[in-house]
All heavy atoms as an XYZ file, in Angstrom:
852
protein
N       0.834     -1.172      0.000
C       0.000      0.000      0.000
C       0.876      1.231      0.000
O       2.045      1.163      0.393
C      -0.961     -0.079      1.168
C      -0.542      0.556      2.445
S      -1.926      0.846      3.578
C      -3.181      1.483      2.541
N       0.304      2.323     -0.458
C       1.070      3.569     -0.553
C       0.333      4.696      0.154
O      -0.881      4.822      0.044
C       1.295      3.949     -2.012
C       2.207      2.981     -2.714
C       2.458      3.397     -4.131
C       3.503      2.472     -4.684
N       3.283      1.857     -5.898
N       1.101      5.500      0.859
C       0.615      6.754      1.450
C       1.265      7.854      0.642
O       2.487      7.899      0.501
C       1.031      6.856      2.920
C       0.236      5.945      3.812
C       0.481      4.582      3.849
C      -0.777      6.449      4.610
C      -0.255      3.738      4.659
C      -1.520      5.611      5.431
C      -1.248      4.256      5.443
O      -1.989      3.433      6.237
N       0.442      8.769      0.123
C       0.961      9.796     -0.776
C       0.617     11.176     -0.229
O      -0.516     11.428      0.187
C       0.402      9.610     -2.199
C       0.760      8.201     -2.694
C       0.939     10.690     -3.138
C       0.197      7.848     -4.042
N       1.628     12.050     -0.228
C       1.498     13.405      0.300
C       2.049     14.394     -0.701
O       3.029     14.123     -1.387
C       2.311     13.562      1.596
C       1.905     12.624      2.677
C       2.439     11.351      2.750
C       0.990     13.015      3.642
C       2.059     10.470      3.749
C       0.611     12.149      4.652
C       1.145     10.870      4.705
N       1.446     15.578     -0.756
C       1.998     16.695     -1.513
C       2.709     17.605     -0.519
O       2.173     17.899      0.553
C       0.897     17.473     -2.215
C       1.437     18.682     -2.956
C       0.337     19.548     -3.534
O      -0.692     19.738     -2.861
O       0.523     20.029     -4.660
N       3.905     18.029     -0.861
C       4.703     18.899      0.002
C       4.988     20.182     -0.763
O       5.519     20.143     -1.875
C       6.037     18.222      0.400
C       6.859     19.140      1.294
C       5.791     16.875      1.061
N       4.626     21.314     -0.172
C       4.941     22.616     -0.767
C       5.958     23.311      0.134
O       5.726     23.470      1.333
C       3.688     23.469     -0.902
C       2.737     22.951     -1.949
C       1.548     23.886     -2.096
N       0.627     23.387     -3.084
C       0.612     23.782     -4.348
N       1.472     24.679     -4.767
N      -0.268     23.281     -5.194
N       7.051     23.711     -0.465
C       8.114     24.393      0.263
C       7.774     25.883      0.328
O       7.451     26.503     -0.691
C       9.480     24.204     -0.442
C       9.745     22.717     -0.754
C      10.597     24.831      0.384
C       9.781     21.807      0.428
N       7.847     26.441      1.519
C       7.534     27.865      1.688
C       8.677     28.737      1.183
O       9.843     28.320      1.162
C       7.248     28.167      3.157
C       5.972     27.514      3.648
C       5.702     27.864      5.098
C       4.430     27.190      5.585
N       4.184     27.467      7.013
N       8.321     29.949      0.796
C       9.295     30.917      0.280
C      10.437     31.109      1.274
O      10.223     31.162      2.486
C       8.604     32.254      0.014
C       9.470     33.230     -0.748
C       8.704     34.478     -1.155
O       7.497     34.369     -1.427
O       9.353     35.539     -1.194
N      11.642     31.208      0.738
C      12.825     31.404      1.573
C      13.473     30.097      2.005
O      14.483     30.107      2.708
N      12.890     28.976      1.585
C      13.440     27.665      1.936
C      13.636     26.856      0.665
O      13.231     27.261     -0.416
C      12.509     26.948      2.923
C      12.394     27.677      4.215
N      13.319     27.558      5.213
C      11.466     28.557      4.657
C      12.962     28.322      6.226
N      11.839     28.945      5.908
N      14.274     25.697      0.794
C      14.565     24.863     -0.370
C      14.057     23.443     -0.170
O      13.867     22.989      0.966
C      16.082     24.793     -0.636
O      16.701     24.086      0.455
C      16.703     26.175     -0.780
N      13.865     22.760     -1.285
C      13.476     21.349     -1.240
C      14.552     20.533     -0.542
O      14.251     19.562      0.151
C      13.230     20.836     -2.651
N      15.802     20.938     -0.704
C      16.904     20.206     -0.066
C      16.807     20.259      1.456
O      17.140     19.289      2.136
C      18.253     20.749     -0.549
C      18.589     20.368     -1.983
C      17.804     21.152     -3.042
O      17.201     22.198     -2.715
O      17.782     20.704     -4.195
N      16.357     21.394      2.002
C      16.156     21.491      3.453
C      15.132     20.468      3.916
O      15.328     19.779      4.910
C      15.657     22.886      3.841
C      16.690     23.972      3.810
C      16.068     25.300      4.160
O      15.492     25.942      3.254
O      16.146     25.691      5.345
N      14.017     20.393      3.191
C      12.988     19.431      3.561
C      13.497     18.006      3.368
O      13.289     17.143      4.217
C      11.702     19.640      2.757
C      10.690     18.584      3.099
C      10.050     18.592      4.333
C      10.403     17.549      2.218
C       9.141     17.605      4.679
C       9.499     16.561      2.552
C       8.878     16.591      3.779
O       7.993     15.604      4.126
N      14.174     17.759      2.252
C      14.664     16.416      1.961
C      15.602     15.920      3.058
O      15.576     14.738      3.408
C      15.364     16.380      0.605
N      16.396     16.799      3.613
C      17.291     16.405      4.705
C      16.488     15.856      5.882
O      16.786     14.770      6.398
C      18.145     17.604      5.150
C      19.012     17.257      6.348
O      19.909     16.400      6.211
O      18.760     17.824      7.436
N      15.463     16.575      6.297
C      14.623     16.116      7.409
C      13.857     14.864      7.015
O      13.732     13.919      7.806
C      13.661     17.223      7.832
N      13.351     14.834      5.798
C      12.568     13.694      5.321
C      13.401     12.414      5.318
O      12.942     11.365      5.774
C      12.050     14.032      3.922
C      11.264     12.944      3.286
C       9.954     12.636      3.496
C      11.749     12.018      2.334
N       9.604     11.567      2.713
C      10.693     11.167      1.991
C      12.995     11.826      1.725
C      10.825     10.141      1.073
C      13.129     10.811      0.814
C      12.053      9.984      0.492
N      14.639     12.495      4.846
C      15.515     11.319      4.826
C      15.811     10.852      6.253
O      15.735      9.657      6.549
C      16.824     11.605      4.049
C      17.858     10.514      4.282
C      16.537     11.756      2.564
N      16.118     11.787      7.145
C      16.426     11.397      8.532
C      15.230     10.714      9.196
O      15.385      9.676      9.854
C      16.878     12.603      9.348
C      18.284     13.074      8.965
C      18.794     14.206      9.840
N      18.081     15.451      9.540
C      17.406     16.178     10.433
N      17.358     15.817     11.692
N      16.795     17.292     10.066
N      14.040     11.258      9.025
C      12.847     10.639      9.612
C      12.548      9.301      8.934
O      12.233      8.314      9.605
C      11.655     11.579      9.498
N      12.671      9.258      7.614
C      12.375      8.025      6.875
C      13.305      6.883      7.266
O      12.877      5.735      7.354
C      12.462      8.268      5.365
O      11.392      9.074      4.939
N      14.575      7.196      7.490
C      15.513      6.140      7.894
C      15.064      5.472      9.192
O      15.208      4.261      9.359
C      16.931      6.699      8.023
C      17.562      6.987      6.678
C      18.903      7.688      6.769
O      19.233      8.279      7.822
O      19.639      7.653      5.770
N      14.494      6.235     10.096
C      13.992      5.676     11.352
C      12.669      4.944     11.132
O      12.469      3.830     11.637
C      13.811      6.782     12.390
C      15.101      7.494     12.811
C      14.778      8.714     13.662
C      16.020      6.532     13.548
N      11.773      5.550     10.380
C      10.464      4.936     10.113
C      10.640      3.603      9.393
O       9.923      2.639      9.665
C       9.574      5.901      9.300
C       9.203      7.125     10.158
C       8.332      5.193      8.776
C       8.591      8.272      9.382
N      11.608      3.520      8.494
C      11.803      2.310      7.709
C      12.299      1.125      8.533
O      12.361     -0.003      8.039
C      12.756      2.577      6.540
C      12.154      3.466      5.485
C      10.812      2.951      4.998
O      10.716      1.842      4.496
N       9.767      3.739      5.161
N      12.600      1.333      9.785
C      12.986      0.235     10.669
C      11.759     -0.513     11.198
O      11.881     -1.594     11.754
C      13.831      0.762     11.826
C      15.154      1.331     11.364
C      15.925      2.004     12.490
O      15.751      1.687     13.656
N      16.780      2.936     12.128
N      10.570      0.053     10.996
C       9.332     -0.557     11.487
C       8.961     -1.775     10.641
O       9.177     -1.790      9.423
C       8.196      0.468     11.449
N       8.384     -2.794     11.271
C       7.921     -3.957     10.499
C       6.892     -3.535      9.448
O       6.009     -2.727      9.721
C       7.253     -4.844     11.558
C       7.858     -4.415     12.861
C       8.148     -2.943     12.702
N       7.049     -4.048      8.243
C       6.108     -3.754      7.168
C       6.478     -2.575      6.300
O       5.854     -2.346      5.267
N       7.505     -1.810      6.693
C       7.934     -0.660      5.883
C       8.619     -1.169      4.618
O       9.426     -2.090      4.667
C       8.878      0.224      6.687
N       8.274     -0.569      3.488
C       8.838     -0.980      2.193
C       9.692      0.086      1.527
O      10.254     -0.143      0.467
C       7.716     -1.323      1.224
C       6.985     -2.585      1.496
C       6.119     -2.870      0.281
N       5.179     -3.912      0.524
C       4.180     -4.181     -0.289
N       4.000     -3.458     -1.375
N       3.352     -5.160     -0.025
N       9.739      1.281      2.089
C      10.558      2.325      1.481
C       9.768      3.595      1.236
O       8.541      3.613      1.327
N      10.496      4.651      0.954
C       9.889      5.942      0.678
C      10.543      6.559     -0.546
O      11.673      6.225     -0.893
C      10.036      6.912      1.875
O      11.424      7.093      2.149
C       9.347      6.381      3.115
N       9.807      7.464     -1.181
C      10.310      8.189     -2.346
C       9.904      9.648     -2.218
O       8.827      9.948     -1.690
C       9.696      7.643     -3.640
C       9.963      6.192     -3.886
C       9.210      5.658     -5.101
O       8.477      6.437     -5.762
O       9.343      4.465     -5.378
N      10.734     10.517     -2.713
C      10.423     11.945     -2.738
C      10.703     12.433     -4.156
O      11.814     12.272     -4.663
C      11.307     12.680     -1.721
C      10.980     14.131     -1.424
C       9.571     14.271     -0.841
C      11.996     14.709     -0.447
N       9.687     13.005     -4.800
C       9.790     13.440     -6.198
C       9.540     14.934     -6.301
O       8.628     15.453     -5.670
C       8.717     12.743     -7.057
C       8.775     11.258     -7.035
N       9.338     10.542     -8.053
C       8.340     10.356     -6.110
C       9.226      9.253     -7.777
N       8.632      9.110     -6.606
N      10.339     15.617     -7.145
C      10.077     17.024     -7.458
C       9.062     17.098     -8.586
O       9.082     16.284     -9.501
C      11.337     17.710     -7.980
C      12.290     18.157     -6.953
C      13.393     18.937     -7.677
N      14.635     18.782     -6.988
C      15.108     19.670     -6.130
N      14.442     20.774     -5.880
N      16.242     19.465     -5.514
N       8.229     18.106     -8.541
C       7.293     18.334     -9.636
C       8.051     18.989    -10.788
O       8.818     19.937    -10.587
C       6.150     19.238     -9.186
C       5.139     19.468    -10.261
S       3.749     20.381     -9.610
C       2.695     20.327    -11.026
N       7.812     18.496    -11.977
C       8.445     19.084    -13.156
C       7.902     20.501    -13.315
O       6.694     20.733    -13.291
C       8.154     18.239    -14.415
C       8.824     16.872    -14.275
C       8.623     18.963    -15.682
C       8.441     15.878    -15.353
N       8.800     21.464    -13.413
C       8.414     22.853    -13.606
C       8.151     23.622    -12.324
O       7.925     24.822    -12.365
N       8.140     22.950    -11.181
C       7.906     23.634     -9.900
C       8.761     22.972     -8.819
O       8.301     22.057     -8.132
C       6.425     23.583     -9.516
C       6.123     24.398     -8.261
O       7.067     24.890     -7.604
O       4.931     24.526     -7.935
N      10.008     23.406     -8.680
C      10.915     22.763     -7.727
C      10.519     22.954     -6.266
O      11.107     22.338     -5.382
C      12.263     23.426     -8.029
C      11.913     24.752     -8.622
C      10.629     24.530     -9.375
N       9.514     23.777     -6.021
C       9.063     24.008     -4.644
C       7.874     23.116     -4.284
O       7.277     23.258     -3.234
C       8.691     25.477     -4.450
C       9.854     26.426     -4.755
S      11.328     26.060     -3.782
C      10.926     26.989     -2.325
N       7.539     22.211     -5.172
C       6.423     21.296     -4.939
C       6.924     19.867     -5.121
O       7.538     19.542     -6.141
C       5.310     21.606     -5.928
C       4.017     20.957     -5.601
C       2.925     21.615     -6.426
N       1.824     20.701     -6.576
C       0.900     20.795     -7.497
N       0.946     21.777     -8.379
N      -0.075     19.923     -7.555
N       6.671     19.038     -4.122
C       7.155     17.659     -4.113
C       5.990     16.710     -3.870
O       4.945     17.112     -3.355
C       8.173     17.459     -2.988
C       9.281     18.498     -2.843
C      10.027     18.301     -1.541
C      10.223     18.410     -4.022
N       6.216     15.458     -4.194
C       5.280     14.408     -3.808
C       6.097     13.371     -3.030
O       7.193     12.996     -3.443
C       4.542     13.804     -5.018
C       3.396     12.927     -4.539
C       5.463     13.038     -5.918
C       2.409     12.595     -5.617
N       5.573     12.991     -1.881
C       6.219     11.991     -1.032
C       5.362     10.736     -1.042
O       4.138     10.805     -0.893
C       6.369     12.521      0.391
N       6.022      9.594     -1.233
C       5.319      8.316     -1.280
C       5.977      7.380     -0.280
O       7.178      7.141     -0.342
C       5.384      7.700     -2.691
C       4.793      8.668     -3.720
C       4.686      6.344     -2.706
C       5.049      8.265     -5.158
N       5.175      6.873      0.646
C       5.647      5.880      1.613
C       4.946      4.569      1.310
O       3.721      4.533      1.166
C       5.332      6.335      3.036
N       5.711      3.502      1.190
C       5.143      2.202      0.858
C       5.210      1.266      2.071
O       6.218      1.226      2.775
C       5.908      1.590     -0.306
C       5.798      2.445     -1.568
C       6.506      1.829     -2.730
O       6.150      0.745     -3.157
N       7.514      2.526     -3.234
N       4.125      0.519      2.267
C       3.989     -0.384      3.411
C       3.376     -1.705      2.966
O       2.652     -1.752      1.981
C       3.082      0.253      4.473
C       3.737      1.419      5.130
C       3.770      2.708      4.678
C       4.490      1.400      6.327
N       4.495      3.487      5.526
C       4.946      2.714      6.556
C       4.816      0.406      7.241
C       5.725      3.050      7.660
C       5.587      0.737      8.341
C       6.036      2.041      8.543
N       3.636     -2.757      3.723
C       3.008     -4.052      3.460
C       1.495     -3.949      3.581
O       0.766     -4.563      2.818
C       3.497     -5.118      4.446
C       4.904     -5.593      4.153
O       5.425     -5.339      3.045
O       5.503     -6.228      5.047
N       1.038     -3.179      4.570
C      -0.400     -3.071      4.815
C      -0.699     -1.811      5.621
O       0.196     -1.229      6.239
C      -0.894     -4.283      5.609
O      -0.327     -4.274      6.905
N      -1.969     -1.420      5.629
C      -2.404     -0.299      6.454
C      -2.175     -0.623      7.926
O      -1.779      0.241      8.709
C      -3.870      0.024      6.181
C      -4.380      1.214      6.977
C      -5.755      1.613      6.544
C      -6.371      2.733      7.336
N      -5.632      3.452      8.303
N      -2.388     -1.877      8.300
C      -2.176     -2.291      9.692
C      -0.724     -2.079     10.115
O      -0.463     -1.647     11.243
C      -2.587     -3.750      9.881
N       0.230     -2.352      9.231
C       1.650     -2.128      9.546
C       1.919     -0.649      9.790
O       2.607     -0.275     10.740
C       2.543     -2.607      8.399
O       2.464     -3.985      8.226
N       1.376      0.199      8.927
C       1.585      1.645      9.077
C       0.921      2.155     10.350
O       1.505      2.930     11.097
C       1.025      2.388      7.860
C       1.074      3.916      7.984
C       2.271      4.470      7.353
N       2.548      5.880      7.343
C       1.820      6.926      7.627
N       0.594      6.807      8.047
N       2.290      8.143      7.518
N      -0.302      1.688     10.607
C      -1.011      2.098     11.813
C      -0.270      1.660     13.069
O      -0.205      2.406     14.050
C      -2.437      1.543     11.820
C      -3.329      2.187     10.762
O      -2.924      3.208     10.156
O      -4.431      1.655     10.544
N       0.327      0.468     13.036
C       1.082     -0.029     14.189
C       2.293      0.858     14.456
O       2.597      1.182     15.604
C       1.509     -1.474     13.960
N       2.984      1.277     13.394
C       4.143      2.163     13.558
C       3.700      3.483     14.179
O       4.329      3.981     15.102
C       4.811      2.399     12.202
C       6.038      3.310     12.237
S       5.748      5.102     12.195
C       4.811      5.300     10.701
N       2.605      4.040     13.692
C       2.131      5.309     14.233
C       1.606      5.163     15.653
O       1.596      6.127     16.412
C       1.054      5.908     13.323
C       1.644      6.478     12.057
C       0.688      7.395     11.337
O      -0.527      7.274     11.511
O       1.196      8.248     10.591
N       1.186      3.959     16.008
C       0.674      3.709     17.351
C       1.746      3.622     18.417
O       1.447      3.595     19.610
N       2.999      3.573     17.984
C       4.133      3.536     18.913
C       4.942      4.809     18.729
O       5.871      4.852     17.930
C       4.997      2.304     18.645
C       4.266      1.003     18.896
C       5.145     -0.209     18.666
O       6.385     -0.070     18.692
O       4.576     -1.287     18.456
N       4.601      5.867     19.462
C       5.267      7.158     19.272
C       6.790      7.070     19.404
O       7.309      6.383     20.274
C       4.678      8.024     20.389
C       3.403      7.358     20.777
C       3.615      5.894     20.524
N       7.468      7.758     18.502
C       8.922      7.822     18.516
C       9.295      9.298     18.617
O       9.065     10.070     17.681
C       9.491      7.194     17.241
C      10.996      7.227     17.185
O      11.614      8.270     17.388
N      11.602      6.094     16.905
N       9.831      9.687     19.764
C      10.149     11.094     20.009
C      11.151     11.659     19.005
O      11.055     12.825     18.618
C      10.665     11.291     21.436
C       9.582     11.052     22.477
O       8.384     11.163     22.124
O       9.934     10.747     23.631
N      12.105     10.849     18.564
C      13.107     11.333     17.609
C      12.457     11.644     16.258
O      12.725     12.684     15.648
C      14.219     10.297     17.439
C      15.390     10.819     16.626
C      16.555      9.839     16.569
O      16.477      8.737     17.166
O      17.551     10.179     15.922
N      11.564     10.772     15.802
C      10.866     11.014     14.535
C      10.004     12.265     14.651
O      10.023     13.132     13.770
C      10.014      9.796     14.136
C      10.913      8.605     13.797
C       9.117     10.138     12.941
C      10.170      7.288     13.640
N       9.277     12.391     15.733
C       8.415     13.569     15.921
C       9.229     14.859     15.952
O       8.820     15.869     15.404
C       7.602     13.423     17.200
C       6.495     12.419     17.043
C       5.684     12.321     18.288
N       4.640     11.331     18.055
C       3.615     11.149     18.838
N       3.468     11.866     19.925
N       2.714     10.236     18.561
N      10.395     14.828     16.574
C      11.235     16.020     16.632
C      11.730     16.410     15.240
O      11.762     17.595     14.889
C      12.413     15.789     17.573
N      12.085     15.432     14.430
C      12.541     15.717     13.066
C      11.400     16.331     12.258
O      11.587     17.333     11.554
C      13.077     14.438     12.384
C      14.348     13.954     13.080
C      13.335     14.689     10.894
C      14.784     12.553     12.677
N      10.220     15.753     12.361
C       9.067     16.266     11.625
C       8.725     17.682     12.079
O       8.468     18.564     11.254
C       7.868     15.305     11.772
C       8.178     13.999     11.026
C       6.583     15.951     11.259
C       7.204     12.875     11.299
N       8.757     17.921     13.386
C       8.492     19.275     13.902
C       9.518     20.273     13.386
O       9.194     21.427     13.117
C       8.480     19.268     15.431
C       7.141     18.950     16.034
C       7.087     19.284     17.520
N       8.204     18.779     18.298
C       8.263     17.554     18.855
N       7.262     16.726     18.717
N       9.305     17.189     19.544
N      10.765     19.843     13.246
C      11.816     20.762     12.791
C      11.581     21.231     11.356
O      12.001     22.325     10.987
C      13.196     20.108     12.907
O      13.407     19.135     11.888
N      10.905     20.425     10.549
C      10.645     20.796      9.154
C       9.321     21.529      8.987
O       9.114     22.225      7.985
C      10.647     19.547      8.276
N       8.435     21.394      9.932
C       7.071     21.948      9.812
C       7.017     23.444      9.491
O       6.159     23.857      8.703
C       6.273     21.643     11.072
N       7.885     24.280     10.038
C       7.768     25.720      9.762
C       8.002     26.118      8.302
O       7.563     27.177      7.876
C       8.836     26.352     10.663
C       9.098     25.347     11.726
C       8.900     24.016     11.070
N       8.683     25.292      7.518
C       8.976     25.711      6.153
C       8.311     24.866      5.069
O       8.663     24.959      3.894
C      10.486     25.839      5.907
C      11.310     24.604      6.171
C      11.510     23.657      5.200
C      11.895     24.415      7.414
C      12.276     22.542      5.439
C      12.671     23.306      7.666
C      12.860     22.356      6.666
N       7.300     24.084      5.461
C       6.553     23.318      4.465
C       5.059     23.318      4.782
O       4.653     23.538      5.921
C       7.029     21.846      4.367
C       8.456     21.759      3.882
C       6.855     21.116      5.684
N       4.271     23.072      3.756
C       2.849     22.781      3.916
C       2.657     21.388      3.346
O       3.073     21.114      2.213
C       1.994     23.775      3.133
C       2.062     25.179      3.671
C       1.312     26.170      2.788
O       0.669     25.753      1.804
O       1.405     27.360      3.095
N       2.066     20.503      4.128
C       1.890     19.125      3.691
C       0.406     18.819      3.602
O      -0.352     19.093      4.529
C       2.595     18.148      4.647
C       4.104     18.436      4.638
C       2.301     16.698      4.251
C       4.910     17.609      5.601
N       0.021     18.253      2.453
C      -1.373     17.858      2.232
C      -1.398     16.366      1.930
O      -0.723     15.899      1.007
C      -1.959     18.628      1.055
C      -3.404     18.256      0.749
C      -3.958     19.090     -0.398
N      -3.322     18.806     -1.668
C      -3.752     17.890     -2.553
N      -4.805     17.161     -2.282
N      -3.125     17.732     -3.693
N      -2.137     15.640      2.737
C      -2.265     14.204      2.503
C      -3.168     13.989      1.289
O      -4.303     14.440      1.262
C      -2.854     13.514      3.726
C      -2.773     12.021      3.627
C      -3.233     11.380      4.904
N      -4.355     10.544      4.516
C      -5.356     10.237      5.271
N      -5.430     10.685      6.480
N      -6.310      9.467      4.835
N      -2.633     13.314      0.288
C      -3.422     12.996     -0.897
C      -4.271     11.758     -0.620
O      -5.440     11.716     -0.960
C      -2.513     12.809     -2.130
C      -1.857     14.150     -2.469
C      -3.303     12.249     -3.311
C      -0.820     14.083     -3.554
N      -3.676     10.763      0.018
C      -4.472      9.596      0.360
C      -3.671      8.342      0.578
O      -2.451      8.319      0.468
N      -4.415      7.291      0.903
C      -3.872      5.956      1.138
C      -4.380      5.071      0.012
O      -5.576      5.040     -0.262
C      -4.371      5.421      2.476
C      -4.080      6.343      3.638
C      -4.820      5.928      4.908
O      -5.614      4.964      4.889
O      -4.609      6.588      5.926
N      -3.481      4.335     -0.632
C      -3.842      3.550     -1.805
C      -3.362      2.112     -1.655
O      -2.225      1.869     -1.231
C      -3.224      4.161     -3.069
C      -3.718      5.551     -3.342
C      -3.137      6.653     -2.722
C      -4.779      5.756     -4.199
C      -3.600      7.933     -2.961
C      -5.256      7.037     -4.453
C      -4.660      8.122     -3.829
N      -4.224      1.182     -2.025
C      -3.854     -0.232     -2.031
C      -2.820     -0.476     -3.129
O      -2.693      0.318     -4.066
C      -5.087     -1.103     -2.306
C      -6.122     -1.060     -1.207
C      -5.664     -1.746      0.073
O      -4.685     -2.524      0.038
O      -6.280     -1.491      1.116
N      -2.116     -1.605     -3.043
C      -1.228     -1.995     -4.138
C      -2.065     -2.134     -5.403
O      -3.263     -2.417     -5.336
C      -0.517     -3.308     -3.809
C       0.610     -3.114     -2.795
O       1.134     -1.986     -2.690
O       0.972     -4.081     -2.111
N      -1.460     -1.943     -6.569
C      -2.235     -1.921     -7.807
C      -2.917     -3.247     -8.118
O      -2.353     -4.311     -7.905
C      -1.196     -1.580     -8.879
C       0.106     -1.952     -8.288
C      -0.031     -1.775     -6.813
N      -4.141     -3.125     -8.610
C      -4.858     -4.303     -9.092
C      -4.568     -4.527    -10.573
O      -4.672     -5.641    -11.064
C      -6.363     -4.118     -8.891
C      -6.756     -4.081     -7.426
C      -8.252     -3.903     -7.254
O      -9.026     -4.648     -7.888
O      -8.639     -2.998     -6.484
N      -4.241     -3.443    -11.271
C      -3.989     -3.525    -12.702
C      -2.627     -2.907    -12.991
O      -2.356     -1.781    -12.605
C      -5.047     -2.762    -13.480
C      -6.432     -3.222    -13.137
C      -7.100     -4.266    -13.701
C      -7.297     -2.661    -12.152
N      -8.329     -4.387    -13.128
C      -8.489     -3.415    -12.166
C      -7.197     -1.606    -11.248
C      -9.563     -3.156    -11.339
C      -8.262     -1.346    -10.418
C      -9.430     -2.110    -10.469
N      -1.792     -3.656    -13.665
C      -0.460     -3.182    -14.024
C      -0.205     -3.564    -15.482
O      -0.440     -4.707    -15.873
C       0.634     -3.821    -13.125
C       2.015     -3.372    -13.572
C       0.394     -3.482    -11.665
N       0.261     -2.616    -16.272
C       0.664     -2.889    -17.642
C       2.115     -2.455    -17.764
O       2.441     -1.295    -17.536
C      -0.216     -2.117    -18.657
C       0.278     -2.371    -20.079
C      -1.673     -2.498    -18.493
N       2.977     -3.400    -18.089
C       4.403     -3.124    -18.218
C       4.805     -3.344    -19.679
O       4.238     -4.203    -20.356
C       5.206     -4.056    -17.312
C       4.845     -3.954    -15.835
S       5.166     -2.344    -15.105
C       6.928     -2.380    -15.035
N       5.797     -2.594    -20.160
C       6.249     -2.803    -21.534
C       6.881     -4.189    -21.681
O       7.508     -4.693    -20.749
C       7.271     -1.700    -21.759
C       7.697     -1.270    -20.406
C       6.560     -1.564    -19.480
N       6.685     -4.762    -22.842
C       7.276     -6.065    -23.137
C       8.705     -5.836    -23.607
O       8.932     -5.455    -24.752
C       6.451     -6.789    -24.202
C       6.961     -8.196    -24.471
O       8.028     -8.582    -23.943
O       6.262     -8.920    -25.218
N       9.669     -6.054    -22.727
C      11.080     -5.793    -23.042
C      11.622     -6.747    -24.098
O      12.618     -6.467    -24.746
C      11.940     -5.882    -21.774
C      11.547     -4.912    -20.688
C      12.032     -3.542    -20.984
C      11.728     -2.643    -19.807
N      12.042     -1.279    -20.037
N      10.981     -7.890    -24.284
C      11.491     -8.865    -25.276
C      11.277     -8.390    -26.704
O      11.902     -8.901    -27.620
C      10.816    -10.216    -25.071
O       9.440    -10.141    -25.378
N      10.400     -7.417    -26.914
C      10.125     -6.907    -28.262
C      11.113     -5.812    -28.678
O      11.086     -5.346    -29.786
C       8.697     -6.365    -28.342
C       7.671     -7.471    -28.243
C       6.281     -6.908    -28.393
C       5.260     -8.018    -28.269
N       3.909     -7.518    -28.452
N      11.956     -5.370    -27.778
C      12.901     -4.285    -28.087
C      14.210     -4.839    -28.595
O      14.766     -5.754    -28.322
C      13.142     -3.400    -26.868
C      11.891     -2.648    -26.501
O      11.033     -2.408    -27.340
N      11.789     -2.269    -25.254
């Protein structure tokens, strides 16, 4: 499953500032059972807008991680809060339909 967020960097700050905090928090979060990894993407044409994707085995795994507060993770997230606006896009199940290119035809 995927948790997807839009991140807008406030004026006077950079995506790199947010990415630093995001990587530090993600490294800790990824130690939780069921964590599959995270990605941070810049929007083409708008370097102050990012999309963050966190992947998990299940919603239950993610909920369990959030149910066990980690002061270090919370402190990292709080440190980035003043220079970003984060909007949760949603929680999505793993894909039911996938179409991949046939590499054997190339």
